[in-house]
C-alpha positions in Angstrom: 37.3 -7.6 6.1 36.0 -4.5 4.4 33.3 -4.5 1.7 31.2 -1.8 -0.1 28.8 0.3 2.0 26.0 -1.2 -0.1 27.0 -4.7 0.6 27.7 -4.0 4.3 24.1 -2.8 4.9 22.1 -5.0 2.4 19.3 -7.2 3.9 18.6 -10.6 2.4 15.2 -11.8 1.6 13.3 -12.2 4.9 11.0 -14.7 3.2 13.8 -16.9 1.9 15.4 -16.8 5.4 12.2 -17.9 7.1 11.7 -20.7 4.5 15.3 -21.9 5.1 14.7 -22.2 8.8 11.5 -24.2 8.2 13.3 -26.4 5.7 15.9 -27.2 8.3 13.2 -28.3 10.7 11.7 -30.6 7.9 15.2 -32.1 7.4 15.3 -32.9 11.1 12.2 -35.0 10.5 9.4 -32.6 11.7 6.1 -32.8 9.8 5.5 -29.1 8.8 3.2 -27.6 6.3 5.5 -25.0 4.7 3.3 -22.4 3.1 5.9 -19.6 3.0 7.5 -19.4 -0.5 5.6 -18.1 -3.5 6.5 -21.2 -5.5 5.0 -24.4 -6.7 5.6 -28.0 -5.8 6.1 -29.5 -9.3 4.5 -32.7 -8.2 1.3 -30.8 -7.5 1.7 -28.0 -10.1 4.0 -29.2 -13.0 4.7 -27.0 -15.9 2.7 -27.9 -19.1 3.8 -31.2 -20.6 4.2 -29.5 -24.0 6.5 -26.8 -22.6 8.7 -29.4 -20.9 8.9 -31.4 -24.2 9.8 -28.3 -26.2 12.6 -27.4 -23.7 14.1 -30.8 -24.0 13.9 -30.6 -27.8 15.7 -27.3 -27.9 18.5 -28.7 -25.8 18.6 -31.8 -28.0 19.0 -29.4 -31.0 22.0 -27.7 -29.3 20.3 -24.3 -28.6 22.9 -23.6 -25.9 24.7 -20.5 -27.0 23.9 -16.9 -26.1 20.4 -15.7 -26.9 19.7 -12.3 -28.4 20.4 -9.5 -25.9 16.7 -8.3 -25.9 15.3 -11.8 -26.2 14.8 -14.2 -29.1 12.8 -12.7 -31.8 10.5 -15.7 -31.9 9.6 -15.2 -28.2 9.1 -11.5 -28.4 6.7 -12.0 -31.3 4.8 -14.7 -29.4 4.6 -12.4 -26.2 3.4 -9.6 -28.4 0.6 -11.9 -29.8 -0.3 -13.2 -26.3 -0.7 -9.7 -24.9 -2.8 -8.6 -27.7 -5.1 -11.6 -27.9 -5.5 -12.3 -24.2 -4.6 -9.0 -22.3 -5.8 -6.5 -24.9 -2.3 -4.7 -24.9 -0.7 -3.8 -28.3 3.1 -3.9 -27.9 5.3 -4.5 -30.8 8.2 -7.0 -30.4 10.8 -4.2 -30.3 8.9 -2.8 -27.3 9.4 -6.0 -25.3 12.5 -7.1 -23.4 13.0 -10.8 -22.3 15.0 -11.6 -19.2 15.6 -14.4 -16.7 12.4 -13.9 -14.7 10.8 -10.9 -13.1 13.7 -9.9 -10.9 16.1 -8.7 -13.4 13.3 -6.9 -15.1 12.5 -5.0 -12.0 16.2 -4.3 -11.3 16.6 -2.9 -14.8 13.6 -0.7 -14.4 14.9 0.8 -11.2 18.3 1.3 -12.8 16.9 2.9 -16.0 14.5 5.3 -14.2 15.8 6.0 -10.7 18.7 8.2 -9.8 20.5 8.3 -6.4 18.3 10.4 -4.1 15.2 10.0 -6.2 11.9 9.3 -4.4 10.2 5.9 -5.0 6.7 5.2 -3.8 5.4 1.9 -2.7 2.8 0.6 -0.4 3.2 -2.1 2.2 2.7 -4.9 2.4 4.5 -5.5 -0.9 7.3 -7.6 -2.4 10.9 -6.4 -2.3 10.3 -2.7 -3.2 12.3 -1.7 -0.2 15.3 -3.7 -1.3 15.3 -2.4 -4.9 14.9 1.1 -3.6 18.0 0.5 -1.4 20.0 -0.9 -4.2 19.6 2.2 -6.1 20.4 4.6 -3.2 16.9 6.0 -3.6 14.5 7.4 -0.9 11.4 5.3 0.0 8.0 6.9 0.3 6.0 4.2 2.1 2.3 4.0 2.8 1.0 1.1 4.9 -2.3 -0.2 3.6 -5.1 -1.8 5.6 -7.6 -4.7 5.3 -10.4 -2.2 4.8 -8.8 -1.3 1.4 -7.9 -4.9 0.6 -4.3 -3.9 1.1 -4.3 -2.0 -2.2 -2.9 1.7 -2.3 -5.2 4.4 -3.4 -4.8 7.7 -5.2 -5.4 9.4 -1.8 -2.4 7.6 -0.4 -0.3 8.8 -3.4 -1.6 12.4 -3.6 0.5 14.0 -0.8 3.7 12.7 -2.3 3.2 12.7 -6.1 5.0 16.0 -6.8 8.4 14.6 -5.6 8.2 11.1 -6.9 10.2 9.6 -9.8 8.9 6.1 -9.7 5.6 4.5 -8.4 5.6 0.7 -8.0 2.4 -1.1 -8.1 1.5 -4.8 -8.3 -1.8 -6.3 -9.3 -2.7 -9.1 -8.6 -0.8 -8.2 -5.5 2.0 -10.2 -3.8 1.6 -10.9 -0.8 -2.2 -10.2 -0.5 -3.8 -12.0 -3.5 -6.0 -9.0 -4.0 -6.4 -6.7 -7.1 -7.1 -3.1 -8.0 -10.6 -2.1 -8.7 -11.2 -0.3 -12.0 -11.9 3.1 -10.3 -9.0 2.6 -7.9 -6.5 2.2 -10.7 -8.1 4.9 -12.9 -7.8 7.4 -10.0 -4.1 6.6 -9.7 -3.5 6.9 -13.4 -5.4 10.2 -13.5 -3.1 11.5 -10.7 0.1 10.5 -12.5 -1.2 12.1 -15.8 -2.1 15.3 -14.0 1.3 15.5 -12.3 3.2 14.8 -15.6 1.4 17.7 -17.3 2.6 20.0 -14.6 6.2 19.1 -15.0 8.3 21.4 -17.2 10.2 20.2 -20.2 13.5 18.6 -19.3 12.3 17.3 -15.9 11.9 13.6 -15.5 8.3 12.5 -15.4 7.0 10.2 -12.8 6.9 6.7 -14.1 4.8 3.7 -13.1 6.2 0.2 -12.8 3.2 -2.1 -13.0 3.9 -5.7 -11.9 1.3 -7.9 -13.4 3.1 -11.3 -13.1 -0.1 -12.9 -11.7 -2.6 -11.3 -14.1 -3.8 -14.6 -15.6 -4.6 -16.0 -12.2 -7.9 -14.3 -11.3 -10.9 -16.2 -9.9 -14.7 -16.0 -10.3 -15.9 -12.5 -11.4 -12.6 -10.8 -10.6 -11.2 -8.7 -13.5 -7.6 -7.8 -13.9 -7.1 -4.1 -14.9 -3.9 -2.4 -16.3 -3.0 1.2 -16.6 -2.6 1.5 -20.3 -5.9 -0.2 -21.1 -7.8 2.1 -18.8 -5.9 5.3 -19.7 -4.0 5.0 -23.1 -2.0 8.2 -22.3 -0.3 6.1 -19.5 1.6 4.2 -22.3 4.3 6.8 -22.3 4.9 6.4 -18.5 4.2 2.7 -17.7 6.7 -0.2 -17.8 5.2 -3.6 -17.2 6.6 -6.6 -15.3 5.3 -10.0 -16.6 6.3 -13.5 -17.5 5.4 -17.3 -17.2 6.7 -17.9 -13.8 3.3 -18.0 -12.0 0.8 -18.7 -14.7 2.6 -21.7 -16.0 4.1 -22.8 -12.6 7.5 -22.2 -14.2 9.3 -20.3 -11.5 12.6 -22.2 -12.2 12.3 -21.9 -16.0 13.2 -18.2 -15.7 11.5 -16.6 -18.5 10.1 -13.1 -17.8 9.5 -10.0 -19.8 8.8 -6.3 -19.8 7.0 -4.0 -22.2 7.0 -0.2 -22.3 8.2 2.8 -24.3 10.9 1.6 -26.7 13.5 4.2 -25.5 13.2 2.8 -22.0 13.2 -0.8 -23.0 16.4 -0.1 -25.0 18.1 1.4 -21.9 17.0 -1.7 -19.8 18.4 -3.9 -22.5 21.7 -2.1 -22.3 21.8 -2.5 -18.6 21.0 -6.2 -18.7 23.7 -6.9 -21.3 26.2 -5.9 -18.6 24.5 -8.0 -16.0 24.0 -11.1 -18.2 20.5 -11.8 -16.8 19.2 -13.5 -19.9 16.7 -16.3 -20.0 18.4 -19.4 -21.5 18.0 -19.6 -25.2 16.5 -23.1 -25.2 13.8 -22.0 -22.7 13.1 -18.9 -24.7 12.5 -20.8 -27.9 10.5 -23.4 -26.2 8.3 -20.7 -24.5 7.8 -19.1 -27.9 6.7 -22.3 -29.4 4.2 -22.9 -26.5 2.8 -19.4 -26.4 2.2 -19.5 -30.1 -0.4 -22.2 -29.4 -2.9 -20.3 -27.3 -5.3 -23.2 -27.2 -2.7 -25.1 -25.2 -2.1 -22.0 -23.0 -5.8 -21.5 -22.4 -6.5 -25.1 -21.5 -3.7 -25.2 -19.0 -4.8 -22.1 -17.4 -8.3 -23.5 -16.8 -6.9 -26.4 -14.9 -4.3 -24.3 -13.2 -6.9 -21.9 -11.8 -9.2 -24.7 -10.8 -6.5 -26.3 -8.7 -5.3 -23.1 -7.1 -8.8 -21.8 -6.3 -9.8 -25.1 -4.7 -7.0 -24.7 -2.2 -7.5 -20.9 -1.7 -11.2 -21.3 -1.2 -10.8 -24.3 1.1 -8.5 -22.3 3.4 -10.8 -19.2 3.2 -13.8 -21.3 4.3 -11.7 -22.9 7.0 -10.6 -19.6 8.5 -14.2 -18.3 8.4 -15.3 -21.4 10.3 -12.6 -20.9 12.9 -13.7 -17.2 13.3 -17.2 -18.4 13.7 -16.1 -20.7 16.5 -14.7 -17.7 18.3 -11.1 -17.8 17.6 -9.2 -14.6 16.8 -8.5 -15.3 13.2 -9.7 -13.8 9.9 -9.1 -14.0 6.1 -9.6 -11.8 3.1 -11.7 -13.4 0.3 -9.3 -14.8 -2.3 -9.3 -12.8 -5.6 -6.2 -13.8 -7.5 -2.6 -15.2 -7.6 -1.6 -18.0 -5.2 -2.0 -16.3 -1.8 -4.5 -16.0 0.8 -4.3 -13.1 3.3 -5.0 -14.4 6.8 -4.9 -12.9 10.3 -4.0 -14.2 13.7 -4.8 -11.5 16.3 -3.1 -13.6 19.0 -0.8 -11.1 20.7 -1.6 -11.0 24.4 -2.8 -14.6 24.4 -1.4 -17.0 26.9 -0.1 -20.5 26.0 -0.7 -23.7 28.0 2.7 -23.3 29.5 1.7 -19.8 30.7 3.8 -17.8 28.2 2.3 -14.5 26.9 2.6 -14.1 23.1 3.9 -10.6 23.1 4.9 -10.1 19.4 4.2 -11.3 15.9 7.4 -13.2 15.9 6.3 -15.1 18.9 2.9 -15.8 17.3 4.6 -17.0 14.1 6.8 -19.4 16.2 3.7 -20.6 18.1 1.9 -21.5 14.9 5.0 -23.3 13.7 5.6 -25.3 16.8 2.0 -26.1 17.8 0.1 -26.1 14.4 3.1 -27.2 12.3 2.2 -24.3 10.0 4.8 -22.0 8.4 3.5 -18.8 6.8 5.0 -15.3 6.3 4.0 -12.4 8.5 3.4 -9.1 6.7 6.3 -7.5 8.3 8.5 -9.5 5.9 6.8 -7.4 3.2 7.5 -4.1 4.9 4.4 -3.8 7.1 4.7 -2.8 10.8 6.2 -5.5 13.0 3.0 -5.5 15.1 0.8 -6.4 12.1 -1.2 -9.5 12.8 -1.7 -10.3 9.1 0.1 -13.1 7.1 0.6 -14.4 3.6 -0.5 -18.1 3.1 0.9 -19.5 -0.2 -1.0 -22.5 -1.7 1.4 -23.5 -4.5 3.2 -26.2 -2.4 0.2 -27.8 -0.7 -2.0 -30.8 -1.6 -5.8 -30.5 -1.5 -5.9 -32.9 1.6 -3.5 -30.5 3.4 -6.2 -27.9 3.8 -8.3 -30.0 6.1 -5.3 -31.1 8.2 -4.0 -27.6 8.5 -7.4 -26.2 9.6 -7.6 -29.1 12.2 -4.1 -28.3 13.4 -4.9 -24.6 13.9 -8.1 -25.4 15.8 -6.2 -27.6 18.2 -3.4 -25.0 18.6 -5.9 -22.1 19.1 -7.8 -24.1 21.8 -4.6 -24.2 23.9 -4.6 -20.4 24.1 -6.3 -18.3 26.8 
């Protein structure tokens, strides 16, 4: 059967594919620690009780018809207040677009700003930029980052390509690494964008920045989240944000996300999404508006949320450092934000107890799954080289006691290698 060229060559999510394979093993009765998906176990990380109650009340009140195309006014106002009070960003309700999570927001940004054949910059590892670039028939300009730079791209990475770019996509805190931009690092990128746009003649599309900060509320210790517009107010004309409640409130399934940016771009994104129909449900929007209007509730929830997440992240980090100290070929990057820990298994070339040589990252991944009963996502699923020995470990689905068991399993599995 014939389908479109786009559909013929589209690649599904590598992460979801891996998670499905792991879940099938679990269904067969295997005890596996599945730390693949960037999601939450509702038993460990439920949404706020008040938000749940508000959602139920809105359905009881029959709020089940179409929402406003750009989002319910109550929610856009609540988001505007939240951003101003907690993020220091001043966006009016008409500069905010509500959608069913971050995915349709990202899709509409690409569709509004990227033409066929345009160049889109992103660094790897990063989440799904390659797929959105493909969906727009654009050309990817890819730079692979390293552990020495905390896997965050720099202005130097961008500089050789800036003159031909239409869109730069950045994410901080970063998925999959759980790391953030430094103040200077982001300032340098903003200065490069501003310098380039001053050079472009009238009538030529500027280079825009998509800034995904869906994890901005989840930073730990002394780590500070920076955004382009706060650092360089002139970036307001060129920056479109991706944001929402999915990660900060464990509300991945509630599907409430938003974007803020220049009104003329937000209006175009709204028009695109009216044809896609990717609205957040009306009841969830009204409930979220009610919840976010009470910042004391929001703040109190975040304190507990961050404590629970950091406990797990720090536990794994210390565990990996101990394994490294014991001489095993593993490492980890200090957790800064989000729900992810960047870990390394430099095991290619190692021999199993059965005499098999682990020749690839895929074989290492399978070994960890079979012997340590640990499922994590290799960075090649986020666009990095297939030979990369780095992985994303997601803590949203694990219990505190799991940390000790997983580190024990890893130690026993690593002992079997020679």
